[in-house]
N, C-alpha and C positions, 0 to 999 in steps of 0.2 A: 423404475428399478433403483435400488440403492447404489451408491457409488462405493466401490470397495475401500477406497482410501478415506472416506468420510467417517469421522468419529464424532457422533452427535453428543453434545454436552449433556450430561445427566443432571437431574435434580440434586443428587447426592454430591456430585462434584461442585455444584454451585454452593451448596451448604458448606462444604469444606473450605471454600475460598472466602466466604462471607463472614465478616466479624460483626455479629449481631450486637446491638446496643439498645437498651431500654430507652424509649422516647424518640428513637430515630428510625427512619425507613431507608434501607440501603438498596442500591440497584439490584443486588442479588436476590432481594425479596420480591422484585417486581418484573424482572426481565422474563420474556416468554421463551419457552423451550419447545423442542419437537421430540416426538417419540422416535426412537431408532428403528423405524420400520421402512418397508418398501414404499409406503405411502407418504413419506415425509414431504414430498413436493406438493402433493394435494393439500396436506395439512397446512403448509406454509401459505398457500394461496388463500386459505380461509381465515388466516390470522389477520387482525386489523393493524398489526405493526407495519411500519413503513421501511424500517432499517433492519438489515440482517448482517450480523457480525460473524466473520469467518476468519479462522486462524490458519496461517501457513508456516508452521515452525520448521524451517529448513535453511541450510546454508550451503547447499551444493552449488547453486549458481554463483555464489560469491567465491567459493573455492575454485571453480572452473575459470574464474576471472582473476586468479592469483590474489584474491582478497583474503582478509583475516576471517576465518570461520567464527561463528558465535550468534548469527542472526536467528538461529533456531530457538534461542532462549527468550525472545521478545514476547511471544504469545502468552506464556505462563505469567510473566511479569505484568503484562497488560491486564490479564484476567484478575490478578490479585488486587490491582488498583481499581479497575473499572467496576467490579462487583461490589466495591465498598464505598463508592461515591453516593452522595445523598440523592434520594428520589424526592424532588420538590417541584415547585411551580416553574422553575427555569428549564428543567430537563427531567423527563420521567422515564424510569426503567421500562415501563409498560409500552413505550413506543418502540422497543427494540426486541428482536428475536436474536438470541445468541445461539447460532447453529452448532458450532463446534469447530473442529479443525481437520485438516487433511493430514493423514498420518504417513510420513515418509521415513519412519525409523529404519526400516529395512534398507532403503536407499542411502540414508545417511551413514549407516554402518558400513556399507560397501564403499562409499565415498571416502570414509576415514582412512581406508587402506590404499587410496589412490594418491599419486603425486602429480599435480598439474604440470610440473616441469618435464614429466615423461610424456612423450607424444601420444603413445597408445593409451596411457592412463587418462590424459586430458580428453581424448576422443571418447572414452567411456563416460567421463563426467558430462560431456555434451549430451550424450544419449540419455543420461539420467535426468538432465534438465528438460529434455524433450518429453520425457515421461511426466514430469511435474507440469509442464505446459499443458499437456492433454487433460490432466485431472483438473487443473485450475480453470481452464477455459470451459470445460464441461459443466462444472458446478456454478460458475459465474453466469453462464447461459441460463441455467435453471432458475437462479435467483432473480435475474432481470426479467425473464419471461413470466415469473410469478407476480410481476408488478412491484418488486421491491428494489431498494437501493443497497447494494452490497457495500459493506465496510470491511476491507480486507487488512488484516494485521499480521505483521511478521514476515520473516524470510528475506531473501535478497531481492534486488530490483529486477531480476530476471522475470519475476511474476507479473510485471507490467504487461508482458506479452499475453499471458493467459487472461488477464483482466480485460484488455482491449479486444482480443479475439472473441472472448465469451460475450462481451457486451455487444459487439458488432453483429455476431450471429443472432443474438436475441432481438436486436433492433432491425435486422435485415439490411443493414448498410454500414459502411465505414463510420467510425466515430472519431472525434477529436480528443486531444489530451493536453493538459497543462501539467508541467512537471517542475516542482520546486526542488531544485537539485544543484549540487556543485558540479555535476557531470552530465553530459548529454545522454549517455547510454544509447548512443546512435552510432556505435562503432561497427566495423566491418562484419559481414555475414560469414564468420569463420567457424561457426558452430555455436550452439546456444550457451550463453552465460549471462551474468548480471549486467554486463556492459553493452548488450545489444538487443535488449527486449523491444525497444522502440523501432530500431532499424529493421528488425525482422517483421514486426507488425506493419510497418510502413511498406516494406517490399511486398508483403503478401496481400496487401489491399485492405487490411482491417483498420489501419490508422490513416486518417485523411490529413487534418491539420494538427500540427504539433508545435507547442511553445515551451522552451526551456527557460525557467525563471531563476536568475541568480547564478548563472554559470561562473565557475572559477577559471579565470584566464590562464593560470599557471598549469592547469591540469586538463587542458583540452588540446589535442594534437592539431597540427596544421592540416592533416588529411581529413579529420572530422570537420573542421571549419570549411574545407573545400566541398565536402559532401553536403553540408548545410547550404552553402552558397549555390550549389547546383540545384537545390530544391527550395530556393528562397521564397517562392510563393506559398509554399505549404509548411515549411519549417522555419520558425523564427525564434529568436532568443534575445535576452539581455544578460549582462554580467554583473556579478556582485560588486566588482570594482567600479563599474560605471555608476552604480547607485551609492555605495557605502564608502568608497575610498576617494574617487575623483569628484563625486557630486555632479556628474554630467547629466544624470537622470534621477528622477525622484521615484521613490517606491510607489506612491499613490498614483502617479501618472502612468507608471509601467503596468500597474494592475489593470487599468482601463485599456491600455494598448493591447495587452495580452488577451483581455476579454473579447475585444473586437475580432481577434484572430480565431477564436474557438466558439463563441457564444451561440452562433446560429444553428449549431448541430449538437446532438447529445455528446457529452464529453466526460472523460475521467479525470479525477484530481489525484495526482501522484505526489506523495511527499516522501522524499529521501531524507532521513534524519541526519545524514552527513552534511546537509546544508546548514544545520544549526550548530553554532560553535560549541565545542566541548561536550557534545552528546556522544555517549559510548556507541560507536558504530563501526562497521568494517573499515571505513575510511574516515576516522575521526579527524576533525579539523580544529586548529586553534583560532581560526578566523572565519566567521560566517554570520548568518543572520541571528539576531536575538530570538529567543523563543516566542516573544510576543509578536514578532513579525510573521512567524509561521502561523500563529493563531489568527492574526488578521487576514492573512492570505486565505486560509481555509474558510473563514467567515465570509470573505468577499466572494469567492467562487462557489461556496456551498449554497448560496441563496438562490441560484438560478434553477428554473424548472428543467433545464437541460443537464444539470449535474446528474451523472449516471452512476458513479461509484466513487468511493474514497479508498485510496490505498496508502498505508503508512508502512514503510519498509526500512531495512538496513540497520534497525536498532539492535544492539548487541549487549544486553545487560551483563553477560558473563565477562566482557572485556573491560568493565568498569572496576573501580575499587570496591571491595566487598561492602563497605559502609554505604555505597551509592547504588547498590544493586536494584533497589526499588524505583530509582528515579526515572529510568527509561519507560517502565510500565506506566508510571504516573503521568509522564509527559504524553504518552500515546493516548491515555484516557482523556486528558484535557483536549487534545486535538480532535478526538472522536466526538466528544460532546459539543465542541465548538461547531463542528459540521452539522450535527443533529439540530442544535439550536438555530443555526442559520437557515437550515433547509426546511424546518418544520413550520408550517403555516399557522399552527395554533398559537405561536408565540407573538 
């Protein structure tokens, strides 16, 4: 059966996004698409592609977490960049199915009239995030069961919950996760928002081992550190300051330490763009990892046979200067192709 919220990307939409040029082959000319029918899941299973790109253009989870809305704009920015990169020997568009996006326009419109500082309004925002959770987990389950690797783009980090739950349901067991993030998103179970996707997945048995990579010490509460300590065998972390300020730990060594914590089991790779300095996001930071470190991180963890999905979230092109509006989408497309290149055995 089709999913009501799924809007399958059409050939005409791909043509509209793609800037054709004589003598070049763009991704938009080679990516695989699906027919918007009730049989899209069966069609997906028959395709030879390994990677399925899905957009989640929403910012309700961010708003419910008192963040700055705008993450609903990343998907379109990404498509504009991704469909115009070169199809060549390093990365081929024919390896990828671009499925489309989950349409939450109705919910976003309702959320725009809600004030998270109002207790009743925030409660409704939590309910809307739960609705998003259900749709995301459902479609991720379908993609993983089809034998594909989901690449999920856009939205707030609340969608980590649906990614983890959907993958765990498809695998029939709890999965692990590695999160490149300035924040833990392991906050209290007070109602669903972008700050507690991992804690909810952990509490409900979908997330087994969890590693937070590059945590910012100034933005993690004492209570969250206490919760992590209480689950020290399964939840581990390092901080940005340990690696890039005080030099107590090295980036390369920490990659290996984190890998040991998650490698034995299927795992999701979560990338929050607020961990990269000066990237337009709901929690933009003046100090963070360089873009190249994020790319190296994805290359390192994307190589494993246990890599189950990639999620890139919290980018907010509309919060950037107008002349920079395309940068977030271009950055996401680099990260996505880094994952594909690392993971694809043909290279």
